[in-house]
N, C-alpha and C positions, 0 to 999 in steps of 0.2 A: 504494500500500500504506500502510495506517495503522500507524504505529509510534510507540509512546510510550516515553519514558525517565523515569527517576526522578532528580530533582535535589533536593539537600538543602542547607540552610544550618544549620551546626552551630556553636554557641557554647557552650562548657562552662558548665554551671550553668543553661542555659536549655533549654526544650523544643525538640526537633528540628523544623524547618520543612521538611516533605517535600512535594514537588509532582510529580504525574504529568503530563507535558507531551507533547503531540503534536509530533513532530519537524518537522511542516510549519509550525508556528507560529514561524518564524524570528525575528521581531522580539521576541516574548515570551521566547524562549530566550535571546537576546542580553541582554535587559533583566535576566533572572534571573541569568545568569552574571556580568554586570557589577556586580550587587548582592551578590555573594558566594556564589551557589549553585554547588555542585559536583556531579558525578555521584555517585549513591548506589549502593553495592554492598551489597545485602541478604544476610543469612544466615538460614537457617531456624532458628527458635527450637526448641531441644531440649525434651524433656519431662523434668521433674524427678521424682525419686522422693520418697517420704515422708521428711521431715526435711531435704530439700534445697530450694534456691531457684535459680532461673535469673536471672542478672544480665546485663543488656545493657551492652555497651561500644561506644563510638563513637570512632573515630580518623580523623584526616586523614592518608592515606597516598598518596603519589604524585598529589596533586591530586584525590583522591576521598575521600568520606566512607564509611568502611568499618565495617559493623556486625559485631560478634562477640558470642558468648554464652559464659558460664562457669557451670558448676554448682557451687554452694558449699553448705556445711553451713548449715542454716537460722539458726543462732545465731552463726556465725563473723563476726568484725568485718570490715568492708570492707577489701579489700587483702590478705586471706589466702587 
């Protein structure tokens, strides 16, 4: 059975490095994990309404990179 997993390397302030890797590629998986890649937990992006924006957040929780989304007012300062 062909199974793929998402691995991500996240450094705040830098673009997310996301890889879709076949679980049968054991040596490659080990290489990625040893270089700082963690399991990636994706979240479906919500749809915003007029005057609102969707903001992505990435956090490392329990050894995984977890994606979340927040809907904010279009002109609200970050963090509100």
